[in-house]
C-alpha positions in Angstrom: 5.1 -116.2 -58.5 6.0 -112.9 -56.4 4.5 -110.9 -59.3 1.4 -112.8 -59.9 0.6 -112.5 -56.3 1.2 -108.8 -56.0 -0.8 -108.6 -59.2 -3.7 -110.4 -57.6 -3.3 -108.3 -54.6 -3.8 -105.3 -56.5 -6.6 -106.7 -58.8 -8.5 -107.3 -55.2 -7.8 -104.0 -53.9 -8.9 -102.2 -57.1 -12.3 -104.0 -56.8 -12.6 -103.0 -53.3 -11.6 -99.5 -53.8 -14.0 -99.2 -56.6 -17.0 -100.3 -54.6 -15.7 -98.3 -51.7 -15.8 -95.3 -54.0 -19.2 -96.0 -55.2 -20.5 -95.9 -51.2 -18.7 -92.9 -50.4 -20.4 -91.2 -53.5 -23.9 -92.8 -52.2 -23.1 -91.5 -48.4 -21.9 -88.1 -49.6 -25.1 -87.6 -51.6 -26.9 -88.3 -48.6 -28.5 -91.7 -50.3 -30.0 -94.1 -48.3 -31.1 -96.9 -50.6 -28.1 -98.8 -52.0 -28.1 -99.4 -56.0 -29.2 -103.1 -56.9 -25.5 -103.3 -58.7 -23.7 -102.1 -55.8 -25.2 -104.4 -53.4 -24.3 -107.6 -56.0 -20.8 -106.6 -55.8 -21.1 -106.4 -52.3 -22.6 -109.9 -52.2 -19.8 -111.0 -54.6 -17.6 -109.9 -51.9 -19.1 -111.7 -49.6 -21.3 -109.2 -47.4 -24.8 -110.9 -47.0 -28.1 -108.5 -47.1 -26.4 -105.3 -48.0 -29.9 -103.5 -48.4 -30.5 -104.3 -45.0 -27.0 -102.4 -43.7 -26.9 -98.8 -43.7 -24.1 -97.1 -45.9 -21.8 -96.0 -43.6 -21.2 -99.3 -42.1 -21.1 -100.9 -45.6 -18.5 -98.2 -45.9 -16.5 -99.7 -42.7 -16.9 -103.2 -43.8 -15.7 -102.6 -46.9 -12.6 -100.5 -45.6 -11.6 -103.6 -43.2 -11.6 -106.0 -45.9 -9.1 -103.6 -47.7 -6.7 -103.5 -44.7 -5.1 -106.7 -45.0 -4.4 -106.0 -48.5 -2.6 -102.6 -47.7 1.1 -102.5 -47.6 2.9 -100.8 -44.4 5.7 -98.8 -45.6 8.5 -98.9 -42.4 10.3 -95.9 -42.6 13.7 -96.2 -41.2 14.5 -93.5 -39.1 18.2 -92.4 -39.7 20.2 -91.4 -36.5 21.2 -87.8 -36.2 24.9 -87.1 -35.7 25.8 -85.6 -32.7 27.9 -82.4 -32.9 31.0 -82.6 -30.9 30.9 -80.5 -28.1 33.8 -78.3 -27.2 34.3 -79.3 -23.5 34.8 -75.6 -22.3 31.0 -74.9 -23.5 29.6 -78.0 -22.4 28.2 -78.3 -18.9 26.0 -75.0 -18.4 29.2 -73.0 -17.6 28.7 -69.1 -17.9 24.8 -69.6 -18.5 23.2 -67.1 -16.2 
Protein backbone atom coordinates (compact mmCIF):
# COMPACT_ATOMS: atom_id res chain seq x y z
CA UNK A 1 0.00 0.00 0.00
CA UNK A 2 2.74 2.45 0.98
CA UNK A 3 4.70 1.45 -2.10
CA UNK A 4 1.73 2.27 -4.31
CA UNK A 5 1.25 5.67 -2.66
CA UNK A 6 4.94 6.40 -3.13
CA UNK A 7 4.71 5.36 -6.77
CA UNK A 8 1.71 7.65 -7.35
CA UNK A 9 3.51 10.52 -5.59
CA UNK A 10 6.51 10.00 -7.86
CA UNK A 11 4.31 9.97 -10.98
CA UNK A 12 2.64 13.24 -10.00
CA UNK A 13 6.02 14.78 -9.25
CA UNK A 14 7.34 13.57 -12.59
CA UNK A 15 4.44 15.20 -14.47
CA UNK A 16 4.86 18.44 -12.54
CA UNK A 17 8.61 18.37 -13.06
CA UNK A 18 8.20 17.81 -16.80
CA UNK A 19 5.87 20.78 -17.26
CA UNK A 20 8.08 22.87 -14.97
CA UNK A 21 11.07 22.06 -17.17
CA UNK A 22 9.10 23.06 -20.27
CA UNK A 23 8.05 26.35 -18.70
CA UNK A 24 11.58 27.10 -17.51
CA UNK A 25 12.96 26.47 -21.00
CA UNK A 26 10.37 28.80 -22.51
CA UNK A 27 11.24 31.43 -19.93
CA UNK A 28 14.98 30.94 -20.45
CA UNK A 29 14.58 31.58 -24.16
CA UNK A 30 12.47 34.69 -23.47
CA UNK A 31 9.35 33.17 -25.03
CA UNK A 32 6.15 34.92 -24.11
CA UNK A 33 3.77 32.57 -25.93
CA UNK A 34 2.85 29.30 -24.30
CA UNK A 35 2.81 26.29 -26.61
CA UNK A 36 -0.53 24.56 -27.09
CA UNK A 37 0.81 21.26 -25.73
CA UNK A 38 2.13 22.98 -22.59
CA UNK A 39 -1.19 24.80 -22.16
CA UNK A 40 -3.08 21.53 -22.51
CA UNK A 41 -0.90 19.89 -19.84
CA UNK A 42 -1.44 22.85 -17.53
CA UNK A 43 -5.22 22.62 -18.00
CA UNK A 44 -5.00 18.92 -17.08
CA UNK A 45 -3.24 20.00 -13.88
CA UNK A 46 -6.12 22.33 -13.05
CA UNK A 47 -4.77 25.67 -14.23
CA UNK A 48 -7.52 27.54 -16.06
CA UNK A 49 -6.74 29.75 -19.08
CA UNK A 50 -2.95 29.22 -19.00
CA UNK A 51 -2.49 31.30 -22.19
CA UNK A 52 -3.56 34.41 -20.23
CA UNK A 53 -0.98 33.89 -17.45
CA UNK A 54 2.65 35.01 -17.89
CA UNK A 55 5.16 32.15 -17.98
CA UNK A 56 6.99 33.22 -14.77
CA UNK A 57 3.67 33.11 -12.89
CA UNK A 58 2.92 29.69 -14.36
CA UNK A 59 6.30 28.50 -13.09
CA UNK A 60 5.38 29.73 -9.61
CA UNK A 61 1.98 28.01 -9.76
CA UNK A 62 3.46 24.67 -10.82
CA UNK A 63 6.21 24.99 -8.24
CA UNK A 64 3.58 25.60 -5.54
CA UNK A 65 1.69 22.52 -6.72
CA UNK A 66 4.88 20.50 -6.38
CA UNK A 67 5.67 21.50 -2.80
CA UNK A 68 3.22 19.19 -0.98
CA UNK A 69 4.67 16.19 -2.83
CA UNK A 70 8.29 16.87 -1.95
CA UNK A 71 9.71 14.99 0.99
CA UNK A 72 11.52 16.81 3.72
CA UNK A 73 14.59 15.14 5.05
CA UNK A 74 15.17 16.01 8.67
CA UNK A 75 18.81 15.80 9.56
CA UNK A 76 19.31 14.97 13.17
CA UNK A 77 22.05 17.00 14.70
CA UNK A 78 24.52 14.93 16.58
CA UNK A 79 25.44 16.10 19.99
CA UNK A 80 29.02 17.09 20.15
CA UNK A 81 31.11 15.54 22.80
CA UNK A 82 32.55 18.03 25.14
CA UNK A 83 36.14 17.68 25.95
CA UNK A 84 36.94 17.21 29.55
CA UNK A 85 38.80 20.25 30.67
CA UNK A 86 41.59 20.17 33.15
CA UNK A 87 40.34 22.31 36.07
CA UNK A 88 43.81 23.83 36.32
CA UNK A 89 43.41 25.41 32.87
CA UNK A 90 39.72 26.33 33.00
CA UNK A 91 38.45 29.64 34.26
CA UNK A 92 40.77 31.78 32.17
CA UNK A 93 43.63 31.78 34.68
CA UNK A 94 46.94 32.69 33.14
CA UNK A 95 45.44 34.53 30.16
CA UNK A 96 46.77 38.02 29.87
